[in-house]
N, C-alpha and C positions, 0 to 999 in steps of 0.2 A: 504493500499499499504507500500510497505517493505522501498519505496524511494519517498519524498516529496521536491518539490522546492518553493520557493517563490522569489520575488522579494524584492529587498534591496537596494533604489537607481539604480546604476548600475551594480549591481550584481543579479546573478539569485543562491541561494545560494540553493543547493542541499544537502537534509540533509538525510542521510541511518539510517533507523530506523527499523533495525532487529537484534537487540541484538550485537552479535558479527559481524554482518553483514558479514558472510562468503557466498562465491559465488557457489550457485546454479541456475538452470533455473529460479527460478521465481524470484531470487534478479537479476540476469543479465537482464531480462525481464524489471523489473520495473526500474532501474537504467537507462538502454536504453531509456525507455518511458521519462523518467525525463530529459535526455540530448537532445532528439529529441525537446522536446518541448521548452527548455531554447534557444536552437539555433535557432528554428523558429523564436524567437523574432526581430523583425524590429529593436528594441530599441537597442542603444550603450549598449553592454552586455560584463561582465567578469563574469566567474565562480569561485563560492565558493564551494569546494565539503567536506563536514563532517559529523561526525556522531554525537551519542549520549553515554553519560556514559561513563562507563573505557574502550572503545574501537570505536577505528576508521574502521579498517576492519581486520578481523584474517584469511582472506586469503580463498582456498577451503574450501568446505562445504565438509569434506574426511568423515565424519560421515555417509552422504546421499550419496554421491558417492560410497562407500564401501556396501551399504545397498541397501534400495530402489531404488536409482538412479543407479546402477551400468552399466546398459545397455546405459545410457545414460551421462556416467562421458566424455568421449571425447568429448561432445557439452559443456559440462560445462568449459572443459580445453579452447575451442577454443573460446566460449562466452567471457571469462575472458579476454584473450588476444587481442580479438578484440575490448573491452573496453579500455584494454591501447593503442592500437594504436589509438582509437579514440580521447582520451585524448590528445595524444602527437601530433595527426596530425590535431587536431581543428582548427576551423576560431575563436573559444574564446579564449582569455588568461585564464589562469585556475592558482588558487591557494588551497592548499590543507591545511586545518586548523584541525589539527591532533589534537583531543579532548583527545585520549586515545593509547592503544595499536594499532601497525599499523604491523603487522607478515605477513611474507609470500607475498603471493597475494597482500595483504593490503598494504605491504609495497612498492611494485610496483606499486599498483594504486596511490599511493601520489607521487613517482618518476616521472609518467606518468604527473604530472600537472605541471605546468610551475615554482612555488613556494610553499613553504611547511613552515606552523608556525605550532610548537609542544608546547603541553604544557611540562612546564619546570620539575614541581616536580613530577608527576608521568606517567606512560606509556612508553613503550618500543618500538622503531624501530628495526627488526629484519629480517633478511632473513635466515631461520631457515633449508633450505632443506638440507644442510649437515649431520644435526642432524637427520632429519626424513629419511634419506634415499633416496631423492627423486631427481634424478637427475634435474636441472633447464631447461627449455624450450630454445631453442637457442636465442628466441626473448626475454625472461626472461634476459637472460645472456647480450644482445646485450643492452637492455633498461638500466639495473642496469649500464654497461658499459659507457653508453652516457650520462648520468644524475650524475655519481659521479666520483671523482679524480680515478686514476688509484688503488694509494695504499688504499683508502678508500674501492672501489669495490672488491678489492682482499682480504681486512680483512673482510668485511662482507659477503663476499660469500665462503671464505674458512674455515672461524671460526664460523659463525654463530653467533657473538656477539650481546648482547642485547644493545643497544645504549639509554640512558636515554635523556632528552631533550637536556640539556647543551652537553651531550657526543656528540649528533647528531649535534649540533651546530658546536662545535669543529672540526669534521670531513668533515664539508662542506655539511651535509645530508639536515639537514634543513636551512633556512633562518633567523630564528628569532625563539628562545626558551621564552615563555613567560608565566605568570601564568594562571591558567585555565580562570579565567573570562577575560584574554585579549585574548585570542587563535583566537576567531571570529571577535571581534573587529579589530584586527591588519589584519587579512586575509582581510577582508572588505578593508581595509585603503590602502592593497597592490592592490586588485583588482580595486579601483575605477578610478585611472589614466589610466588605460589598456582598459578600458570599450570601449571606442571608437576608438578602434585600426582596421585598414583597415582588413576586416576578408578575402578576397581573397589575399592579399599580405601575412598576418599571416600564412595563409597555405600553399602557394607556398615557402614562407622562410622556414618552418617547414619540407617539402618534401626535399629542400636542405640539411637542417642541418641533415635530421636524415630517410633519404629515405632507407638505409639500415635495421636500426632498424625497421622500420615500414614494410617493404618487408616480415622481418621476422614475425613479429605479426601478420599480417594478413593473412598469409599464401598462 
């Protein structure tokens, strides 16, 4: 499986293990399964989402989508947007533990979580669609603007700037920038006190706060 999960106290730690963790149909199916299983637990649960090695996620699997997966590229985009919506509207609080690069859809995957902890010394957060010549989907733009300050959202979208962990912290993109060894422990510490929050109220509040963004992401 390209995505695995395990419990760590009150946290469901979902680990993406597909190299660059690019979104294709198999990756989306595996991530959906892990989220399904984590949400199915009746125990108090908060979600921690992370990757391995150099990458948190590098976004869409463009090589597959323009090659063997050309006929199903639209399904991949729709599936990715629904993952964003699922996290943004989830009954579970969530923390993205950015172990490495978070580019494009990977950056938006992190923004769909409630909090973000980023590796300080290596790795970048970047929304590079302006340089790729790929217009953002309205749901993507809405997600970025819902999570970031107007100034930072403008800079990230219009310039495609690569933010280091320290720069991302200063820009308000992440909540903590820490050494690699502390990324997961800090994320677990953030998640622990949130695990017992009322799920139905959590989901209702998210709809109140992000209703229009969720509508655009869900299609």
